[in-house]
N, C-alpha and C positions, 0 to 999 in steps of 0.2 A: 534394579539399577539401570537397565537398558531403557526402561520407560522414561526415566529422568533425562537421559541423553537424547532420546527421541524428541521429548518435549522441548528441550532447549534448542535443538537443531531446527525443529519446526518453527519455533518463534523467530529464530535468526533468519532462516531462509524465507519465511513468510513476509517478514518486514522488508527484506532485501528485494524480493520479487515484486512486492506491492509498490515499493518506491520506484523501482526501475520501470515497471509496467505503467505506472501512473505518469512518470516523466516522459516515457516514450509516447504514450497516448496523447498527452497534452501537446507535445511538440508536433506530432502529426496533425492534430486538430488545428492548431494555430497556423501551421504551414498551409494546410488546405484552405483555411479561411482567408488568409492573406492572398493566396493565389486566386481565389474566387473574387475577392475585392479588386484585385488588379485587372481581372478580365471584365468585370461588370461594376465599375465604380458607383453607378447609380443605386445599386442594391447593397452598398456597404453597410448601411445601418441594420438591415435585416440579417445579413450574414454575421455581423458583430454580435447581435443579440443571440442568435442561435449558437455562436461559438462560446459565449460566456455561459449559457445554460449548459452546454455540453461539458465545458471545463469544470463547472460546479459538480456535475454528476461524476466525472472522473475523480475529482478530488474527494468527493464523499466516499467513494469506494476505498480509497487509500486510508481515509480516516477510520472507516469501519474495521479495516485490517489492524490499524494501530490500537483501536479499542479492544479487539479480540486478543491481540498480543498482550496488552496490559492485563486482561483477565487471565490469560494462561500463565503469565509471569507470577501471578498470585498463587498458582498451583505448584510452582517449583519450590522444593524444600530448601531450607538454608543449609549452610555447610555442616553445622552440628548434626542435623538430621541425616545428612548424607553419610557422615562418618559413622553414625550409629548403625545405619543400614549396612555399611561395609563391614563393620566389626561383627555383626550378627551373621553375616554370610548370606 
């Protein structure tokens, strides 16, 4: 029974931390890129390209966590199975 609780908490916290970490990483990357463009406007194109590639990598990590969470959700038993385990003891 505790394994089910641990699995559900892992899914919930994993998605929460991934979303928070991804948003924090993207905001810092964009902030640094805009600061770099403000300091050197002539290299704005190169900075923008590097920023977009970096944002794609950050977003792909969040999507990987989402896929793993969907796989783990498939392992969580439904309510009937949980009730049967509780009755059996």
